[in-house]
Structures are given as structure tokens and as C-alpha cells.
N, C-alpha and C positions, 0 to 999 in steps of 0.2 A: 750506900756507903762505898767510897772509893777504895779499891784494893791497895793496901800499902805496898810501896816499892821504893827502892833506892838504887839508881843506876844512871849512867850517862847515856844520853840520847842525841845522835847527830841531828842537826837542824841547819836550815838555810833560811835567811830572811831576804826577801826580794821585794822590789817595787815594780808593779806590773802596770803597763801603759804609761811608763814614765819616760818622756822624751828628755827631760832634764833631771839631774840628780835630785833625789828626795822629793820627787813628784809621784804621780800615779797612786796606786792603791797598794799599801803594804800587805804582805802575806808571810806568815810563818809556815814552813814546811818541815815536818818532823818525820823521822823514821818511826812508824807505829808498830813495828814488829814485836817490840818488847814492852809496849805500854798497854796496861790493862784496858779493855774496852770501856769500862765504866769511868775511866779517867779522861777520855777524849774530850767530852763536853766541858768538864771543869777546867781542863787545861786551856781550851779555847777561850773560856770566860776569863781566865787569869791573864791571858795575853792581850785581851781587850781589843782585838782587831775585828774587822768586819767578817773575815773568815780565817780559819786555820785548817791546814790539811795534814793528813797522816797517810803515808804511803806504805803499802804492804805487798807481799807476794800475790800475784793474781790468782783468781780461782779458775781462770781459763788461760793457762800459760801458753797454749798454742796460738791464742788470738790476741793476748794483751801482754805488755811488758810489766805493768804494775797495776795494782788496785789502789784507788785513791778514795779516801773518805773526807768529806767536806763538812766542816762545822761552822755555823754562825755562833753568836753568843746565845742564841735561843734553842737551836736544834741542829741535827744533821740534815743536810739537803742533798738530793740526788745529783744536781748539776748546778754549776756556776762557772762563769767565764774566766775571771781573773785567777781563781784558784787552779784551774786546769792549766792555763798558760804558765803560771808561776811554778807549779809543781813540776811540769815537764822540764823547764829550764833548771830548776833546783837540783833535780836528780842527775842532770848532766854536769852541773857545776861541782857537785860533791863526789862525782865518780861512781855513783850507784849504777848509772848507765853510761856508756861511752858516747861522747860527742865526736862525730866525724864531719869536719867542715867540707863543704859549705852548708850542708843540710842533713839533719837527722830527724826522723819521725819517731815519736814516743807514743805508744798505744796505751791509753789509760782506761782502765775498767772503772766505770762510775755506776751510780744508781740508775742512770738513764741508759746504760749500755756502754759499749766501747767507743771512745772518742779519740781519733788520731790528732796529735798535736805536732805540727812541723816546726822545728826550731832551726833557725839559720844564723850564720855568723862567719866572719872571715877566718878567725882563729878560735874564738870562744863563743858560746851561745849569746846572742844579742836580741833576737826577735823571735816571736812565737805566734803561730796561727792555729786555731782549731777549726774543724769543719764537721758538720753533721747535717742530717736530713730530717731531724725531728722538729719540723716547723708546722705551724698551723695558724689560722685566724678563726678562733672559736667564737669570738664575740662580734656583735654588730656595733656600728658607731653609736655613741651615746650622745644624743643631742637634746634630751628632754630634761625634766626637772631633777633627774638623778645627778646632774652636774652640780647641784647644790652641795653634794657631799664633798666636792673638791675645794670649795672656797675656804672652809676652816682648815683643811689639811694643808693647802699651799699658800694661803694668805692673799689670794687674788680674787677679784670679782668674778662671778659666775660667767659673765659674757666674754671673759678673756680666754676661755678654754676652747679655742678653735683657731685655725689658721687658714687664711685665704691664699691660694697659690694656683699655679698652672701646671699642666703636664709638660713633658719634654718638648712637645710640639708648639707650646706657647699659645695654643688655640683653644684649650679647654680649661677655663677657670673653674676652680672647685673650692669647696670649703671642707677642711679636715676637722674631724671631731675625735674626742677620746675613744679608745677602743682597746679591748683586751686581745693581745697577740702573743703567740708563743714562739720564741726562738730557742726553745729548750725548757722554758718555764713560762707559765702564764703571767704576763705583766701588763699593767695598764699604761698605754702610751697616751700622753696628754700633750697635744699641740698647743702652743702659746703664740700669741700674735707677734711679739717682738722679743729680740734678744735682751733688751733693757728690762722687760718684765720677768724674764728668766732670772736675772740677777736680783730682782726685787722680791723673789719668793722668800717668804718667811714661814717655814713649815712648822706645823705642830705635830709632834710625834704621836700623841694620843689620837688626833684626828686622821693622821695618815693610816694608822692601824684600822680605824673604823672605815675609812673610804676604800682602801684596797680590798677589804673583805666584802664590803657591801656591793662593790662594783665588779667583783668576780676575779680579781687578781690573786695569784698565790705567792708572788714574790716581787712586790714593790710597784712603785709608780715612777715612770720616767717622763719628765716634762722636757719639751724641746722647742726650739724656734729656729727657723732657717736664717742663716747669716746673709744669704742672698737667694733669689729665686732659683730653684733647681733647673739646670740646663741639660742639654742632651749629651755634652762631651765631658765637661769638667766634673770633678768630684762634687757630690752634694755635701755642703758644709753646714753643720748645725751646732748650736750651743745647747747643752743639756745638763739637767740635774736629776738625781735619783734619791728616792726615800723609800724605806721599807720598815715593816713592823719588827723584823728580827735584827735590825741595826739601828740602835737609838741615835747614832750620829750619822750625818749625811755621808753617803758613799761617794768617794772621789772618782771612782771608775768602776763600771759594771759591764763586764763582757756579755753576760746573758741578756741584759737590757739592750746593749748595742745590737745583738743578734735580733732581738724582737723588733727594734726600730727599723732595721734593714728589711725584715719581713713585712712590716707595716707599710713602709714607703714603696716597696716593690708591689705589694698588693694594690696600692693606690696609683700605680704606674708613674711614680716619681723617682724610682731608682731602677735603672736598666740593668740587665745582666752584664756583669763585667765592670759596671760603674762603681767607683768607690764612694762609700759614705764615710766622711770624716767627722768625728764627734769630739768637740771640746767639752769635757765634763769636769765638774767640780764646783765647790762653793766659791763665791767671789771673795770671801773673807774667812779668816781662820777663827777658831773658837775663842781665841784670846784677842783682846783689843789690840789693833795694830799689826796682827799677824796676817800674812797673805793666805788666801785660800789654796788648798792643795789641788792642782789641776792635772788633767790627764788628756792624752790624745789616743783615741781608738779609731780603727779603720774596720769597716765591715762591708760585706758583699752578699748579695742574694740574687739567685736566678729563678726563684719560685719553687725550686726543688731542694736545694741545699743552701746553707748559710755559712759564711766564714767570718771570723773576727780575729784581728791581729794587732800586735803592738810591741813596743820595746819593753824588755824585762831587764832590770838592773839589779845586780847583786849588791846588797847593803852590808851584810855580815854573815859569817858562817862559823860554825864551831860545834861544841857539844853542850847540851844542857845537863846539869847534874840534878836530876829530879829527886826530891825527897818529900814523900808524903805517906 
């Protein structure tokens, strides 16, 4: 039972990884200091976003500026990309912490540990980047009959879950297969042969739930295709879409999955240290007929030890919620 309360709560609504207004992934950031703990998940469900965050005083004030709790509509999770970037910008926008141009670092205490988020802007917060070293490649490439789980989940034939490409030297052709990788959370990275097929994906939520758990992911499936063969100098550009059991609607931007994809490509020697990975993510069409899909642009880097993900964060609205329940 939710603890009754009646009070005003400061909040900021931002769009993360939004190069254009009303793009990216929406996030609601609430001051959680006066909200009962048992109300966090119901409030996240009421707001109906992929994630909602609540910021609180840190348990380690000498090491962190704030503690952040991240909720999907299903549960609390220890780490997620766009909620960390959005929360860091939100607490600078509402004055909870002070922004000093051109760059301010916000140290956020999460369930994964303390993650620094660097926020930049000429006068006001504009872009944010997180960095951490909790990366790994716990799974082997999946190239056997287990790929059959992906066909009903993504609506593509089993033989499309691979990508043929070359290394940066253009002398070593290879085939990439789906693999579980962690850029902070274990996610299933699924290469697809063409960008056109990425846009043809017709995901089944029920089958996504089955596939990600069967194949070893803990936080979703990211499918991607190269826009052009990865080279040695220019940014690696991909088109991507993301689906997860705790988000019944397709996620338009996923910072943790961007981190996992950067780790995956670095592991396969297709992303060099210092080289940018640019990810165009989001559905091609909106949920209502005739509505455009919500698109995002994410940038990621990986050197094999650390991973960084960054993007534009736009304020949408700010004020106080008068909560009554």
C-alpha cells in the first residue's frame, strides 16, 4: 500500500539525446527527498515513461553529489544511460546544483556505484556525457540454432541476424553475430545486414521478453546495422533500435545500450580508441498512423577499459507536481 501524502514536489522534464526539439528519450526527474519509497514505482508507472528518476542526498557525500534511483515501469534498475545524463542536467537546470560554464561534473551515486556525468554548455547546460569502467563481454557470439528465438521477437528471418564487414585495415573480412555485452548492463547486441531491415523490424513484446531472457540479456535487445563500412578515421555510423521486457513501447534512445554497442565494436576491433560511434536510434514511425517516429542521436567511445556516452539534453518543462494520494 502506498503511503498517503499531499505535497508539492519539484520536477524537471527533459529530452535526452535530442538533437531536435521533442526528439530523444523523455525523462521525468523528481526530488525524491519527501516522497515515500513505496510511491516511487507507482509514480513511474503513472508517468508512463521508459524511466523516471528520483534524486536524494548521497549516502557518500564526500564522493557523490546526489544519489539517484532509476525506475522503469517494471522495477528499479541500478544503471541506465539516459536517466543519468538527464538527471545531471535537470539538477543543474533547477538549481539543486550549480552549473559553472563551460563544464560542470555531477557525481551521481547509483546502484552500480558512483558515475561522473560531465555537463557542458556556453551559458546553460546543453550536453552531457557519462564515463565508467564497468564493461565486459560475458557472452560468446551466438551463431547456432538459438538465433531462432530472435525471429518472432524482431520479425525478421533467422539468417538476417549477422553482418559481414571488415576491420579498420580493410584486409580482414569477418561476420558479426549476436552477443551479450555489458556497458553497465548485460544487453544482447544483434547485428542486422542492412539499414532497410532495421526499419522493417516489427517487434513482438511478448517474444522480446522470452528472447532476451533465454539468450542471457538482463536489459534488452539492441539491433543495429552499419550505415557504411567502418573506417579507420571517420566516426562509425549505425542505425539502431532497442526493445526490452520492462518497456512495453520501443525505446527511442538507450544510453546503456549505446555503451554496450561501443564495447561490442571495440571488442571486434571495429571501433578504435578515441573513434566516435554515432548511433541513429528510434522507430521509423510513430504509434499513431501518420505520426513520425521519435529519433535520437547518441555518441559513444570505448578504449577497452572505459566507455563514454554523450548527447544533447533539452529542457521541456519544469515546475512542481502537487502530489495527492
